[in-house]
C-alpha positions as CSV (number, residue, x, y, z in Angstrom):
1,X,-32.1,-91.8,-20.5
2,X,-29.5,-92.6,-22.8
3,X,-30.0,-95.8,-24.6
4,X,-26.7,-95.5,-27.5
5,X,-24.0,-96.4,-24.6
6,X,-25.2,-100.0,-23.5
7,X,-26.5,-100.8,-27.0
8,X,-23.0,-99.4,-28.7
9,X,-21.3,-102.0,-26.4
10,X,-23.5,-104.6,-26.6
11,X,-23.1,-104.3,-30.3
12,X,-19.4,-104.2,-29.6
13,X,-19.3,-107.8,-27.6
14,X,-20.9,-109.3,-30.5
15,X,-18.8,-108.1,-33.0
16,X,-16.5,-109.5,-30.5
17,X,-17.7,-113.0,-29.9
18,X,-18.3,-113.6,-34.3
19,X,-15.1,-112.6,-34.5
20,X,-14.0,-115.1,-32.6
21,X,-16.4,-117.9,-33.6
22,X,-15.2,-117.3,-37.0
23,X,-10.9,-117.1,-36.7
24,X,-11.0,-120.3,-33.9
25,X,-13.6,-122.3,-36.6
26,X,-11.1,-122.6,-39.7
27,X,-8.0,-123.9,-36.9
28,X,-10.2,-126.2,-35.5
29,X,-12.0,-127.8,-38.9
30,X,-8.0,-128.1,-39.3
31,X,-7.6,-130.8,-36.6
32,X,-10.5,-132.7,-36.9
33,X,-10.0,-136.6,-37.8
34,X,-9.1,-138.5,-41.1
35,X,-13.3,-141.1,-41.2
36,X,-11.3,-143.9,-41.5
37,X,-9.7,-142.7,-37.1
38,X,-10.2,-145.3,-35.0
39,X,-9.4,-145.0,-31.0
40,X,-9.4,-142.0,-28.4
41,X,-11.4,-139.3,-30.1
42,X,-13.3,-136.3,-28.9
43,X,-16.2,-135.1,-30.4
44,X,-18.1,-131.8,-30.7
45,X,-21.6,-132.4,-30.7
46,X,-24.0,-129.3,-31.0
47,X,-24.6,-126.9,-28.3
48,X,-28.2,-127.7,-28.0
49,X,-27.3,-131.8,-28.6
50,X,-29.2,-133.2,-25.2
51,X,-27.2,-134.9,-23.3
52,X,-29.8,-138.1,-24.8
53,X,-28.5,-138.0,-28.2
54,X,-25.2,-138.4,-27.2
55,X,-25.4,-140.5,-25.8
56,X,-28.1,-142.7,-28.8
57,X,-24.9,-141.3,-31.7
58,X,-21.6,-143.0,-29.4
59,X,-24.0,-146.4,-29.4
60,X,-24.6,-145.5,-33.1
61,X,-21.0,-145.2,-33.5
62,X,-20.3,-148.9,-31.6
63,X,-18.4,-146.5,-29.1
64,X,-17.1,-146.6,-25.6
65,X,-17.8,-143.2,-23.7
66,X,-13.4,-142.8,-21.5
67,X,-15.5,-138.9,-20.1
68,X,-16.7,-136.7,-20.2
69,X,-15.0,-132.7,-22.1
70,X,-15.6,-128.9,-19.9
71,X,-18.6,-128.6,-21.9
72,X,-21.8,-130.9,-21.5
73,X,-21.4,-131.5,-25.5
74,X,-17.9,-132.8,-25.8
75,X,-17.5,-135.8,-24.6
76,X,-14.2,-138.1,-25.3
77,X,-15.6,-141.9,-27.0
78,X,-12.9,-145.2,-28.1
79,X,-13.3,-147.6,-29.9
80,X,-10.6,-149.4,-32.0
81,X,-13.5,-149.8,-35.0
82,X,-11.7,-148.6,-37.4
83,X,-13.6,-145.1,-38.8
84,X,-15.2,-144.2,-35.9
85,X,-14.6,-141.0,-36.5
86,X,-16.5,-141.0,-39.4
87,X,-19.6,-143.5,-37.8
88,X,-19.5,-139.8,-35.2
89,X,-19.4,-137.7,-37.4
90,X,-22.3,-139.3,-39.3
91,X,-24.3,-139.9,-35.6
92,X,-23.3,-136.1,-35.7
93,X,-20.6,-135.1,-34.3
94,X,-19.7,-131.6,-35.6
95,X,-15.8,-132.5,-34.9
96,X,-13.8,-135.3,-34.2
97,X,-10.5,-134.4,-32.5
98,X,-7.6,-135.9,-30.7
99,X,-8.2,-135.6,-28.0
100,X,-4.4,-134.8,-26.7
101,X,-3.8,-131.8,-29.1
102,X,-5.8,-129.4,-29.8
103,X,-8.9,-131.4,-28.4
104,X,-7.0,-131.0,-24.6
105,X,-8.2,-127.4,-24.5
106,X,-12.1,-128.9,-25.1
107,X,-11.7,-132.4,-22.3
108,X,-12.0,-131.6,-17.7
């Protein structure tokens, strides 16, 4: 039995995933909101973050949950207190984005 073809396909899929991630991250990082931002934002947490950890992070940031995102590690949060974006990042969010912009792809 020849295992070369399935291994080659798996390697190609991994390479495609790596290239997609490498090209998407700079675009998302450029959309990252300044720390002083308040209002409604989309917070992107690590994919491995447990729901309890995300809820705790939102509470620590003094935010209110507006809705869930398309994936379980994305949550739309609101607070009128200045610094919401910075507090969410301090609490563990990888990115804090405008839910009406590119982050709309993440919001359900």
